[in-house]
C-alpha positions as a printed Julia matrix, in Angstrom:
238×3 Matrix{Float64}:
   0.0     0.0     0.0
   2.8     2.41    0.92
   4.53    1.8    -2.44
   1.29    2.45   -4.37
   0.61    5.72   -2.53
   4.22    6.88   -2.99
   4.11    6.09   -6.71
   0.88    8.08   -7.13
   2.32   11.1    -5.33
   5.51   10.98   -7.37
   3.45   10.78  -10.55
   1.28   13.73   -9.54
   4.29   15.84   -8.54
   6.23   15.07  -11.72
   3.15   15.87  -13.83
   2.72   19.21  -12.09
   6.37   20.14  -12.64
   6.35   19.0   -16.27
   3.33   21.11  -17.24
   3.86   24.67  -18.36
   3.15   27.4   -15.86
  -0.41   28.61  -16.06
  -2.24   31.64  -14.75
  -4.64   30.11  -12.24
  -6.14   33.45  -11.19
  -9.18   32.9   -13.43
 -10.0    29.49  -11.96
 -13.0    29.48   -9.62
 -11.57   28.26   -6.29
 -15.08   27.9    -4.82
 -16.29   25.31   -7.31
 -17.27   21.74   -6.44
 -14.52   19.87   -4.64
 -15.74   16.52   -3.29
 -17.46   18.1    -0.3
 -19.51   14.94    0.3
 -17.89   11.51    0.29
 -19.75    8.21    0.65
 -17.53    5.12    0.81
 -18.62    1.5     0.4
 -15.87   -0.8     1.64
 -14.79   -4.37    2.15
 -13.34   -4.82    5.64
 -10.78   -7.13    7.23
  -8.29   -7.31   10.11
  -4.55   -7.53    9.52
  -2.77   -9.63   12.12
  -5.79  -11.69   13.17
  -4.64  -15.12   14.46
  -5.83  -18.25   12.66
  -8.28  -18.99   15.46
 -10.13  -15.81   14.45
  -9.36  -15.33   10.74
 -10.5   -18.88    9.9
 -13.99  -17.95   11.14
 -14.2   -14.56    9.4
 -16.48  -14.28    6.39
 -14.9   -13.32    3.06
 -17.06  -10.26    2.4
 -17.5    -8.02    5.43
 -18.82   -4.56    4.69
 -18.19   -1.02    5.85
 -19.81    2.35    5.18
 -18.29    5.81    5.68
 -19.99    9.18    5.15
 -18.05   12.44    5.41
 -18.73   16.15    4.92
 -15.56   17.91    3.76
 -14.28   21.47    3.3
 -11.92   21.75    0.33
  -9.25   24.5     0.29
  -7.38   24.78   -3.05
  -3.94   26.39   -3.12
  -4.28   29.86   -4.64
  -0.94   29.55   -6.42
  -1.85   26.17   -7.95
  -5.46   24.93   -7.45
  -4.55   21.47   -8.7
  -3.37   20.98   -5.12
  -5.77   21.35   -2.21
  -6.24   20.4     1.42
  -9.56   19.02    2.59
 -10.8    18.37    6.11
 -14.11   17.5     7.66
 -16.11   15.15    9.86
 -18.33   12.14    9.53
 -19.17    8.61   10.55
 -17.12    5.49    9.81
 -18.63    2.05   10.36
 -17.47   -1.53    9.96
 -19.22   -4.9    10.21
 -17.08   -8.04   10.39
 -19.07  -11.22    9.78
 -18.18  -14.47   11.54
 -19.21  -18.08   11.15
 -19.29  -20.56   14.05
 -17.72  -18.02   16.41
 -18.86  -16.02   19.43
 -17.35  -12.66   20.44
 -18.26  -12.37   24.11
 -18.51   -8.62   24.7
 -20.2    -9.25   28.06
 -17.18  -11.12   29.46
 -16.02   -9.86   32.85
 -12.28  -10.47   32.35
  -9.64   -8.23   30.8
  -9.33  -10.3    27.61
 -12.03  -10.33   24.93
 -12.97  -14.01   24.29
 -13.38  -15.26   20.72
 -15.02  -18.67   21.24
 -14.99  -21.46   18.65
 -18.52  -22.84   18.19
 -17.81  -25.61   15.66
 -19.43  -28.16   17.98
 -21.93  -25.94   19.76
 -25.11  -23.96   19.14
 -24.43  -20.78   17.15
 -26.15  -18.1    15.11
 -26.64  -18.54   11.38
 -25.72  -14.87   10.84
 -23.33  -13.17   13.23
 -21.28   -9.96   13.11
 -19.23   -7.54   15.17
 -19.99   -3.91   14.27
 -18.08   -0.78   15.26
 -18.93    2.87   14.66
 -16.61    5.87   14.95
 -17.03    9.63   14.82
 -14.14   10.63   12.54
 -12.23   13.69   11.4
 -10.53   13.03    8.03
  -7.95   15.23    6.31
  -6.63   14.84    2.76
  -3.93   16.31    0.55
  -5.52   16.26   -2.91
  -4.25   16.62   -6.46
  -6.73   17.25   -9.3
  -5.22   17.03  -12.77
  -7.74   19.49  -14.26
  -9.34   21.7   -11.55
 -11.4    23.52  -14.2
 -13.28   20.28  -14.96
 -13.36   18.47  -11.63
 -16.33   16.33  -12.59
 -14.26   14.65  -15.32
 -10.7    14.97  -14.03
  -8.4    12.35  -12.58
  -7.83   12.84   -8.85
  -5.42   11.53   -6.24
  -5.62   12.01   -2.48
  -3.59   10.85    0.49
  -4.5    11.55    4.08
  -5.35   10.38    7.56
  -8.31   10.26    9.88
  -8.72   10.33   13.64
 -11.78    8.78   15.23
 -13.45    8.18   18.57
 -15.58    5.09   19.1
 -19.32    5.62   19.41
 -20.48    2.01   19.56
 -19.33   -1.6    19.44
 -21.83   -4.43   19.34
 -22.42   -7.98   18.19
 -25.59   -9.1    16.44
 -26.72  -12.66   15.88
 -29.74  -13.91   13.94
 -31.38  -17.35   13.94
 -29.94  -19.73   16.53
 -28.94  -23.15   15.15
 -27.4   -26.3    16.56
 -24.1   -27.73   15.31
 -25.94  -29.61   12.53
 -27.52  -26.44   11.12
 -31.02  -27.11   12.45
 -32.87  -23.96   13.51
 -33.57  -23.84   17.25
 -34.99  -20.34   17.54
 -35.61  -17.55   15.03
 -34.68  -14.54   17.15
 -32.11  -11.75   17.09
 -29.62  -11.12   19.87
 -27.64   -7.89   20.22
 -24.96   -7.12   22.8
 -23.09   -3.81   23.18
 -19.9    -3.01   25.08
 -16.85   -0.84   24.26
 -14.54   -1.66   27.15
 -12.27   -4.05   25.2
 -11.66   -1.68   22.27
  -9.34    1.26   21.76
 -11.65    4.25   21.96
  -9.37    6.29   19.66
  -8.16    5.22   16.25
  -5.74    6.71   13.75
  -5.71    5.5    10.15
  -3.96    6.34    6.9
  -6.06    6.81    3.75
  -5.69    7.15    0.0
  -7.97    7.6    -3.02
  -7.52    7.57   -6.79
 -10.23    7.98   -9.41
 -12.0    10.03  -12.06
 -14.73   12.6   -11.46
 -17.26   11.46   -8.88
 -15.9     7.9    -8.63
 -12.72    6.68   -6.99
 -11.17    3.67   -5.34
 -10.18    4.14   -1.72
  -8.25    2.33    0.95
  -7.5     2.82    4.64
  -5.3     1.12    7.23
  -5.66    1.58   10.97
  -2.31    2.22   12.66
  -3.67    1.82   16.17
  -4.61   -1.59   17.48
  -8.28   -2.6    17.37
  -8.19   -3.86   20.96
  -6.71   -2.32   24.07
  -3.33   -3.58   25.27
  -3.86   -6.88   27.04
  -7.38   -7.35   25.65
  -6.37   -9.61   22.77
  -4.27  -10.04   19.64
  -2.6    -7.1    17.89
  -5.06   -6.58   15.02
  -5.33   -3.63   12.63
  -8.52   -3.1    10.6
  -8.19   -2.16    6.94
 -10.74   -1.28    4.31
 -10.88   -0.8     0.53
 -13.69   -0.14   -1.88
 -15.59    2.45   -3.91
 -15.99    6.13   -3.04
 -18.74    8.37   -4.46
 -18.05   12.08   -4.1
 -19.38   15.4    -5.28
 -20.82   18.85   -4.57
């Protein structure tokens, strides 16, 4: 990921230097600049031990929504800095596993349920209030809706909620025992603050994005050293 981001920045910088100097005074600096971003992501945890990763579903989903303020550089509006606020959420699906948020100990238990009753659908969901910031490069700021764009940045978040949700209780043979939904909430095992690196590359209103959380998902002593990451499609505009 680091090599990809570095290559994109080098490409953007070299392109800017190679182009002839232009009088940017006539460019409208208050035009649309991706002030709203909606991101649909696929989520996973780097560093998850086999006892956890082997029970994680292949396609876990995340959704992020941000409102941004975009500030182009007056000397060269191809470059800009954007900052804002929004909500970042992640849902990691599990099969034949229980995440016991109600445990009384210091360590968060991830219990194998291969030979026990378990929910047919089960997930761990987290929600953060986040403040993202981006350094952006737009190849043609006069036609932002059609231009290639690159952005690299970071976001800081504080946890609002962490909960598990299970639907349809089954026995180990897959026979339904009870069609109910169980939800448990508790934040004590998780780091309440997270810091993540981000990048985007795309054209117009559509881009591919990725993020990697530098801080550990769980508090020290609460479990394995795991770092959530996310990649997917970003829709932006206004």
